N, C-alpha and C positions, 0 to 999 in steps of 0.2 A: 502495500498498500503506501502511494508516495505523500509525504509533506509538503504544505503550503510553504510554512517555514521552516529551515532547518539550520538547526544550531549545531556547530562543530563539536564532537565530542570533549573538545580538550574546552573549550568554551563553559560547556555545561559542568564538568567536573569540576573547573575555578570557581565557579558562581556555588555550588552543589558544597564544595570540602571549604570555600571561606563560611559559607552560611554555618556549618555544623563546628568547626572553629571557632568562628563568634559566640556560638550559643553555648559550647563547652567550659565548664569551669578549671579543667585540667588541659593539658599539654594533650592533642592527638597526634599521630603518627600515618604512616600513609596506610599501614597495614590495617590500622582501626578503622582509615575511612573507609578502606577499601571492604572492607566487612561490611560496612554501615550501607553504602552508594552501590556496592556489584562491579564495580570499575576496577580495569587491570592495578595493580599495583605500583606497576613500574611505569605506566602512564598516570596513573596519581603522583607521583615522587615527580616525574619530571616537569608536570605541569606546577606544582608545587615549587619547585626549585624560580619556575619564571618569576610566581607571585614573591617570593622571596627577593630574587636580583629586584623587581619592579616596586620593592620596599613597600607591600602591603602584607608580607609574612615576615613575623622571627623565626627561627627553628634555632633548635638546640640539639645537639646530639648528644648521643647515649643512649643506655638502657633506659632512660628516665624522660627521655629526651621528646622531641617534636614540635608541633607550628604553635603559633600562638598569634594574634590579628595585632599587627604592629600599632592601630590607631584607631581609633574609637567608632566601632561598626555605624553609627549614626552619622556617620562621615564618611562613608565611604558606599557610593552607588554601585549596583550594578554595573552597571555602565563602564564605570571606573574598572572594575574588574574584566569584563568583556573585552574592551580596549585592549587590554594587557595581552592577550591571548591570541584577538584573531584581526585587531583594531578596529578603524572607523567604519560605522556603517554607510551605504552607500543610502542615502534618502534622497537622490538627484529624481527627475523627473522624466530624465530620458529612459531610453528601449532597454530593459534589460536584455532582447533576444539579439540586440547589436549586429541588425540586419543593414548592411550597404543599401542595398536597393529595393528596401520595403515596397509594397506597392499599396500601401494603405495611407489615406492622409491624416487619420487618426489613429491612435494606438486599439486595437481590438479590447485589450484590457483596461481599458480605460484609466490607465493611470494607477489600477490596483497594486500594483507591485511597489510604487513608491508610497502607497499609502499604508502599507503592510509594515514597511519598513520604517517609515514615522513614525508607526503607532508603537511598535516594539523597541524605538529607539528610544521613546519618551518614556514610553512604561520603564525603560533600564537604567534612565535618566532617577527618576522619581522614584525609585522604590531603595534603598538602604539596605545594609545586613542587618542593619536595627528591627525591619519593618519587614524582615521574611519570616 
């Protein structure tokens, strides 16, 4: 079955992991997050390291180590996390099919792709880790 909105697995991992870490009183490691989400521990580890590198998480090594949110969860939007992994969302009005010789004067889809992208972008900007 196809999906209208397709979020990368890495962005999904990043957002879900950050939300789990934000609501945890203890440090969480990649293994624990993998058990909670069902994602690959190795993929989670790679994504979490990107979040550390981009100053969203702190990492503590060792048997009692794990990850913690670097700043107030209220100040971290889901968009901030998304952009670290997948970059900016194209909310432009141009054709998403990139047909050089389109035979139609108006987009068959009536700009729905741009509308969906804008609404998704606005949703990610409005939601913070504290609100999910």
